[in-house]
C-alpha positions, 0 to 999 in steps of 0.5 A, a space after each residue: 442447860 444443853 440437853 434433856 427434856 423441855 419445859 413446855 410453856 403456856 398449856 391451856 388446852 387439854 387437847 394440846 397437853 395430851 400432844 405434848 405429853 405423847 411427845 415428851 414420852 417419845 422423847 424418854 423412850 427413844 429421843 428426840 426422833 430425826 426431822 427431816 444522785 445521786 447528784 454528787 459533784 466537786 463543782 457546786 456549780 454542777 449542784 443544779 437540779 431545777 424541776 420545769 414543769 408547772 407547779 412542781 417543786 425543786 428536787 435533787 436525788 442527792 437531796 432525796 437520799 440525804 433528807 430521809 423521810 418527813 415525819 408524816 408516815 409515808 402511807 400518809 406522804 407521797 413525798 415521804 415514800 419517794 424519798 424512801 424509794 431514793 434510799 432502799 432502791 426500786 425493786 427487782 419485780 419492777 424491772 430495776 434489777 435486770 442485772 440479777 436475772 430477767 423476770 420471769 414469764 410464765 406459761 399460764 397454763 397448769 401451774 397458775 393456780 396458787 394458795 400459799 406463797 414462801 417468803 424469805 426474811 432477809 435479817 437486819 443488820 446492826 451496828 454495835 449500838 443497835 443502830 439499823 444500817 441495813 433493814 434488809 442485809 441481802 448480803 447474807 444470802 437470808 441467812 440469820 445468826 440467831 432468830 428471837 420470835 414471840 407473838 401477840 397471842 398463844 402459838 405452838 412450836 411443831 418439830 419439822 414441817 408446819 403440816 398436819 402430823 408434827 410433833 409439838 415441841 413447846 406451846 407460847 403465851 403472847 409476848 413469850 419469846 423463843 430464841 433459836 440458832 444453828 447448832 452442828 447437826 440441828 437447831 437450838 431452842 431457848 425457851 422463855 425460862 432460859 432453858 436451851 434444848 437442842 434438836 436433831 432436825 433441820 426445820 422448826 414451824 411457829 404457828 398460830 393457835 387461832 386465826 388473830 394471832 400475828 407472830 412477832 421477829 424480835 430480831 429483825 427490824 422494818 420500817 413502820 410506813 403508817 407510823 410518823 417518822 416511818 421508825 425501825 420496828 420489829 415486823 408482825 407475820 400473817 401466816 406461819 414462819 419455819 426456821 430451817 438450817 442452811 444446809 448448803 455447801 459452806 453454809 451456815 444460820 438459819 433461814 427465817 420463811 413465812 408461809 402465807 397466802 398468796 393475797 395476804 402477803 400482797 397486802 404486806 407489799 403493794 404500798 411498799 411499792 406505791 404510795 398508798 393515797 394513789 388513786 385506789 384504781 392506780 392502786 387496783 393495777 399495781 395489786 394486778 402487776 405484784 400479784 403477777 410477778 409472784 405468780 410468774 416468779 415463785 420458786 426462784 429461790 427454790 434452792 433456799 426452800 422460798 419462792 420470794 424474798 422480801 427485799 428489793 431483789 423481789 418486791 419489797 414486802 414488810 409484812 402487818 407494818 406496811 399494811 394500809 386500807 386503801 392498799 388491802 382493798 386494792 388487792 381484795 378487790 382484784 383477787 387472783 386477777 393477774 395480767 396474761 398476754 396469749 396465755 402467758 404472764 407478762 413482765 409487769 415491769 414499773 416505775 415512778 414516772 416516764 415523762 410522758 412517754 414510755 419505752 420498748 423493752 429492747 432499748 431499756 434493757 438491751 439484750 446482747 448488752 452491746 446490741 442497741 436495740 436489743 433483739 428482746 423486743 417483747 410485744 406487752 412491753 412497747 413505747 407508749 406516749 401517755 396523754 389522750 391527745 397526740 405526740 405533738 413533736 418528732 422525737 427522733 428529732 433533737 429540735 423535737 426531743 427539746 421541746 417535748 421534754 423542755 416543756 409541760 403536755 397534759 400527760 397523765 403523768 403530769 403535775 396537773 394530773 397527777 401531781 408529780 414533781 418529777 416530770 420534767 427536769 433538767 441538770 446543769 453538767 459543767 466540762 469539768 464535771 465530765 472530764 473527771 466522770 470519763 477519767 474515774 468511771 473509764 479511765 480516759 483523759 480528752 483533755 478540754 470537753 468541746 462538745 456532746 453530741 446525740 447519735 442515737 435516739 429511741 421511740 420515746 425521744 430519749 437518747 440511746 448513744 451519745 458522743 463526747 468530744 474532747 480536744 484528744 479525741 472522742 468517747 461513745 456512751 450508750 445504753 439508758 443505764 449507762 447515761 443515767 449513771 454517767 451523768 448521775 440523772 433520775 432518767 437517761 437524758 433527752 435533750 442537750 444544750 451546750 452553755 458558752 461563756 462571753 467568748 462563745 467557750 462551751 462551759 457545760 451542758 443542760 441535760 433535759 430529760 422526764 420522769 424517774 425510773 426506767 421507763 419499761 411498762 407501767 407509770 405509776 404517777 401515769 396511772 394516778 392520773 389515768 385513776 384521777 381521769 376516771 380510767 378504771 385498772 383494767 384500762 390502765 394495765 391495758 394503756 401499758 402493756 400492749 394486748 394484755 388481758 386480765 384473767 383470775 386463777 383463784 382458786 377454791 376457797 375448800 383448798 386451804 393449806 395445811 397450817 390452816 387445819 392445825 389452827 383449827 383442830 385446835 
């Protein structure tokens, strides 16, 4: 059945019945109203990736991908958490996706107070057998071909937005599923009875009618970080859901948007970005960073009807499935707090660990791209020695950098302070590997590789530029991402030591380094170590973001979103 009056299900409250009857009478009278490695080599000898920090075990980035998650929930097992991160990648919020544009830093006055946020939910890509191929299928630009929804309790479908005055379409009880597809000029709704009604509308709202009801999306899957094996499951969401027909030029399908309180959104974010087992003060620092990012970047996807998405293109959000008491406590205890400098929100970049020293943004995400360092220095994102003792060596010298990055010091992100197994590492790369990489990535053949020479260092001592010398010429490589990707490392290298055979011929190079990530802003393991050492979240944030100030942008509790009014008037 493709048209006609919808079957209204689950009517229990007299006021809702009355509204539904009025709605149906309106339809009969005039119709529906229009509504608005990562170590991949061919030579087994090149798979050497040993961690040289005291107390650390061997970890290779490719192994992290291949092994996947352990059987323990990621919210209980730090290594399981980082293995999942190796699979999904770090988020745009961390600073890891600057090729998609810079994380915004907007002025703090007038625009900051915000009660709700709109999150675009990506579809999941499945195989023909139902296996999850992509948890967040961002290639679709957040467009769904079909959406199936239900709830844990009574809920209502409203034509158009979730604001008071929207017209009820139907009511559902716990477990009753509704399906939605796009039609020419509207949205088709399949009711639990099997009846399908095509509505001339561009949006439908699904809202709970009780404060403890969660909405479930049965047509997508998200990892449950609180369950053994971290399985993919249908996610549950707080707030309300809006279904919008994609109306852009050449677009088709539906977009699914979770509209909810900012603080409740952050509860579903924080332990996707930092292990729930980290120190409470580190989690509080991460909470403030996540809130700052959300406020600074709201409206980034305004052309698609929402503020941020739920994937690594923003910051990972899995709804209630990934909430954890430790993360929720961190959000609630820092409610409304953000990081500013001189009245402006700071780009709160972070990554897993920095190996004892962070980096200025102009050395990592340099702009212009062919200038190193770039001209985009930020006063809050400076190079910071991550310890409570002086830098022990000259980091700008080859000798000093080798000493610094080949030994374990008492840094806040060291194994003894934070349990970080990627604080120090060394990778062996054969001359054959380097020659093959030049040929495959740059189309260059230099003959036998004779030497690799560091020609420029950043303030942290990491190599920013180097020369590869071959029999037929020399090539220069520069930039953190270029060097990391070329040698397939966890980070850019900091020291290079040649290997020679008995005849003195160079056979390869040992590349020393520290940490995992881009090195700008807050070290997450460093924050964990600082928390263990007695520092508060304010001290942690001040340590990594120079001149930073933690301020409150909390709005009055009486400023409730309109969809809450709907629930309270049921």
